[in-house]
C-alpha positions as CSV (number, residue, x, y, z in Angstrom):
1,M,66.0,126.4,119.1
2,A,67.4,124.6,116.0
3,T,69.3,121.4,116.5
4,R,72.9,120.9,115.4
5,G,71.7,118.5,112.7
6,S,69.4,121.1,111.2
7,D,72.2,123.6,111.2
8,R,74.3,121.3,109.0
9,R,71.7,120.6,106.4
10,P,72.3,123.8,104.4
11,L,76.0,123.1,104.4
12,I,75.5,119.5,103.2
13,L,73.2,120.8,100.4
14,L,75.7,123.4,99.4
15,A,78.5,120.8,99.2
16,A,76.3,118.6,97.1
17,M,75.6,121.5,94.7
18,V,79.3,122.4,94.5
19,A,80.2,118.8,93.7
20,M,77.5,118.6,91.0
21,A,78.7,121.8,89.5
22,L,82.2,120.5,89.3
23,I,81.1,117.3,87.6
24,V,79.0,119.3,85.1
25,S,82.0,121.6,84.5
26,C,84.3,118.6,84.0
27,C,82.0,116.9,81.5
28,G,81.3,120.3,79.9
29,F,84.7,120.0,78.3
30,L,83.5,117.2,76.1
31,E,82.1,119.5,73.4
32,T,84.6,119.0,70.6
33,K,85.0,115.9,68.5
34,E,88.6,115.5,69.6
35,A,87.6,115.8,73.3
36,K,84.9,113.2,72.9
37,Y,87.3,110.9,71.0
38,K,89.8,111.1,73.8
39,K,87.2,110.5,76.5
40,Y,85.8,107.4,74.7
41,M,89.4,106.0,74.5
42,E,90.0,106.8,78.1
43,C,86.7,105.2,79.2
44,A,87.7,102.0,77.4
45,E,91.0,102.0,79.3
46,R,89.2,102.4,82.6
47,L,87.7,98.9,82.2
48,T,90.2,97.0,84.2
49,S,88.0,95.0,86.5
50,D,84.4,94.0,87.1
51,R,84.1,96.8,89.6
52,S,84.9,99.3,86.8
53,I,82.0,97.9,84.7
54,E,79.6,98.6,87.6
55,L,80.9,102.2,87.9
56,L,80.6,102.9,84.2
57,H,77.1,101.6,84.2
58,H,76.5,104.8,86.2
59,G,78.5,107.1,84.0
60,Y,81.6,107.3,86.2
61,A,84.3,110.0,85.4
62,C,82.2,111.7,82.7
63,C,82.0,108.5,80.7
64,E,78.8,107.7,78.8
65,K,76.8,105.2,80.7
66,L,77.3,101.6,79.6
67,P,74.1,99.9,78.5
68,P,72.8,97.7,81.5
69,E,73.0,94.5,79.5
70,L,76.8,94.9,78.9
71,A,78.4,92.9,81.7
72,D,81.4,91.5,79.8
73,R,84.5,93.6,80.2
74,E,85.8,93.2,76.6
75,A,82.4,93.9,75.1
76,A,82.1,97.0,77.4
77,K,85.5,98.2,76.1
78,R,84.3,97.8,72.5
79,F,81.2,99.9,73.3
80,Y,83.5,102.9,73.9
81,L,86.0,102.0,71.2
82,E,83.3,101.7,68.5
83,K,82.2,105.2,69.4
84,A,85.8,106.5,69.2
85,R,86.2,104.8,65.8
86,A,83.0,106.4,64.5
87,L,84.4,109.9,65.5
88,K,87.8,109.2,63.8
89,P,87.4,106.5,61.2
90,D,90.8,107.1,59.7
91,S,92.7,106.6,63.0
92,P,94.4,103.3,63.5
93,E,94.2,103.4,67.3
94,P,90.6,102.5,67.9
95,Y,90.9,99.6,65.4
96,A,94.1,98.3,67.2
97,A,92.4,98.6,70.6
98,I,89.3,96.7,69.3
99,G,91.7,94.1,67.9
100,L,93.4,93.7,71.3
101,S,89.9,93.4,72.9
102,Y,88.9,90.6,70.6
103,W,92.4,89.0,71.1
104,E,91.9,89.0,74.9
105,G,88.4,87.5,74.4
106,G,89.7,84.7,72.1
107,D,87.9,85.9,69.0
108,Y,90.9,85.7,66.7
109,P,89.2,86.2,63.3
110,R,87.6,89.5,64.4
111,A,90.9,90.5,66.0
112,L,92.7,89.8,62.7
113,D,90.2,92.0,60.8
114,A,90.6,94.8,63.2
115,Y,94.4,94.7,63.1
116,Q,94.3,94.6,59.3
117,Q,92.1,97.7,59.3
118,A,94.5,99.4,61.7
119,A,97.5,98.6,59.5
120,K,95.8,100.2,56.5
121,R,95.5,103.5,58.3
122,T,99.1,104.2,59.2
123,G,102.4,104.6,57.5
124,K,104.0,102.7,60.4
125,P,102.2,99.4,60.6
126,F,104.9,97.2,62.1
127,A,103.2,96.5,65.5
128,Y,99.9,95.8,63.7
129,L,101.6,93.4,61.2
130,I,103.0,91.4,64.1
131,A,99.5,91.1,65.6
132,E,98.2,90.1,62.1
133,A,100.7,87.3,61.8
134,T,99.9,86.2,65.4
135,M,96.1,86.1,64.7
136,M,96.7,84.2,61.5
137,R,98.7,81.6,63.4
138,L,96.0,81.4,66.2
139,C,93.4,80.9,63.4
140,G,95.5,78.0,62.0
141,R,96.2,80.0,58.8
142,Y,99.9,79.0,58.8
143,D,100.7,79.8,55.2
144,D,99.2,83.3,55.5
145,A,101.1,83.7,58.8
146,M,104.4,82.7,57.1
147,N,103.8,85.2,54.3
148,A,103.2,87.9,56.8
149,A,106.5,87.1,58.6
150,D,108.2,87.2,55.2
151,D,106.8,90.7,54.6
152,I,107.9,91.8,58.0
153,E,111.4,90.6,57.4
154,K,111.7,93.0,54.3
155,M,110.8,96.1,56.3
156,R,113.6,98.5,56.9
157,G,114.3,100.5,60.1
158,V,112.8,98.0,62.4
159,D,113.7,94.6,63.9
160,G,112.4,92.9,60.8
161,A,114.8,90.0,60.6
162,K,114.6,89.2,64.3
163,T,110.8,89.5,64.4
164,A,110.4,87.3,61.3
165,A,112.6,84.6,62.7
166,Y,110.7,84.6,66.0
167,L,107.3,84.5,64.3
168,R,108.4,81.7,61.9
169,G,109.6,79.7,64.9
170,R,106.2,80.0,66.5
171,I,104.4,78.9,63.3
172,L,106.8,76.0,62.6
173,Y,106.5,74.8,66.2
174,E,102.7,74.6,66.0
175,K,103.0,72.7,62.8
176,G,105.2,70.1,64.6
177,L,108.4,71.0,62.6
178,L,110.6,71.1,65.7
179,K,114.0,71.1,64.0
180,E,113.1,74.0,61.7
181,A,111.4,75.9,64.6
182,R,114.5,75.4,66.8
183,A,116.7,76.9,64.1
184,D,114.5,80.0,63.8
185,F,114.3,80.5,67.6
186,E,118.1,80.2,67.9
187,K,118.5,82.7,65.2
188,A,116.1,85.1,66.8
189,I,117.8,84.7,70.2
190,A,121.2,85.3,68.8
191,M,120.0,88.7,67.4
192,A,118.1,89.5,70.6
193,E,121.3,89.1,72.6
194,K,122.6,92.0,70.7
195,S,119.5,94.2,70.2
196,G,117.2,93.2,73.0
197,Y,114.1,91.1,73.3
198,F,111.6,93.8,72.4
199,L,110.3,93.6,68.9
200,T,110.9,97.3,68.3
201,P,109.2,99.5,67.5
202,S,106.2,97.6,69.0
203,P,105.0,96.7,72.5
204,Y,105.8,93.0,71.9
205,T,108.7,90.9,73.2
206,M,110.1,87.6,72.2
207,V,111.1,86.3,75.6
208,D,109.0,83.2,74.8
209,A,111.6,82.1,72.3
210,W,113.5,80.7,75.3
211,F,110.5,78.8,76.5
212,Y,109.8,77.2,73.2
213,L,113.5,76.3,72.9
214,A,113.1,74.5,76.3
215,Q,110.0,72.6,75.0
216,I,111.8,71.6,71.8
217,R,114.9,70.3,73.7
218,L,112.7,68.4,76.1
219,K,110.8,66.8,73.2
220,E,114.1,65.9,71.5
221,G,115.2,64.0,74.6
222,D,117.5,66.6,76.2
223,P,116.1,67.5,79.6
224,Q,119.3,69.2,80.8
225,G,119.3,71.5,77.7
226,A,115.6,72.1,78.3
227,Y,116.3,73.1,81.9
228,D,119.0,75.5,80.9
229,A,116.8,77.2,78.3
230,F,113.9,77.3,80.8
231,K,116.2,79.1,83.3
232,N,116.9,81.7,80.7
233,Y,113.2,82.1,80.2
234,L,112.5,82.5,83.9
235,S,115.2,85.1,84.3
236,R,113.6,87.3,81.7
237,M,109.9,86.6,82.5
238,T,109.4,89.5,85.0
239,N,105.6,89.7,84.6
240,P,104.3,89.7,88.2
241,E,101.1,87.8,87.3
242,F,103.2,85.0,85.8
243,Q,105.7,85.0,88.7
244,L,102.8,84.7,91.3
245,W,101.2,81.9,89.3
246,Y,104.4,80.1,88.8
247,T,105.6,80.2,92.4
248,Q,102.3,79.7,94.1
249,K,100.4,77.3,91.7
250,L,102.7,75.6,89.3
251,L,105.7,74.7,91.4
252,P,103.7,73.1,94.2
253,R,101.7,71.2,91.7
254,Y,104.3,69.9,89.3
255,G,107.5,69.9,91.3
256,A,110.1,67.9,89.3
257,D,107.6,67.0,86.6
258,Q,109.4,68.9,83.8
259,K,107.0,67.9,81.1
260,G,103.9,68.7,83.1
261,L,105.2,72.0,84.1
262,Y,106.2,73.1,80.6
263,D,102.9,71.8,79.1
264,A,100.9,73.8,81.7
265,I,102.8,77.0,80.9
266,E,102.4,76.5,77.1
267,E,98.7,75.8,77.3
268,N,97.8,78.5,79.9
269,W,100.3,81.2,79.3
270,V,102.5,81.5,76.2
271,S,100.4,79.9,73.4
272,E,98.0,82.8,73.0
273,R,100.4,85.5,73.8
274,Q,103.0,87.2,71.6
């Protein structure tokens, strides 16, 4: 007489065959160039953790297997993004995503080049121009960054004036021209109070204007004014990662040390973000 275990083997084998058939059927849709392009872009977006790298080394979710030597998340993203770019070289999206990947990895010159390539491939380059100006600033190319801000200010149908004032404030602050930077931040904030803190149409915001205003006031010897500006910053900074870091790490460490607190936020959070 057969045992219960042997009775189940055919069922297990059948289930495995059905699962494999479903996977093949799913991946079989990736026959057209458009489908492959979308899949490469999707696979790049799946790289949100080290665990996802491990899964994609095995071709998870119909994604092409990552080469085994790719262990860095941003490099892994670019593996897929470069393949998407090769399929649609006239599309700005892969270039912009490659730019963001280099930005996240701290390679600002390559990020700048990618954003410039993205801007050339669209009639609506506003978001890419903001990123260009930011990469120029992070590369220390302040004159080029100021020229980029001037070009943005001239654009119609977007938040050109507000965006340019904010970008100029960031550049002037890094150059140590605090009085001039403060004027631009205050100008940008005045416009944001009417039109919002998003630099539309783009995914970027200018909430950090309040933080830099706090830093400038503190450096100018006005701790109360700095505190008031910083409260405005905190009320608008809803990023959960920041809130967790601020409440669990920064406050216990710095307490009433206003300068230490602001410097830590500048160095570890706002300086490399938009």
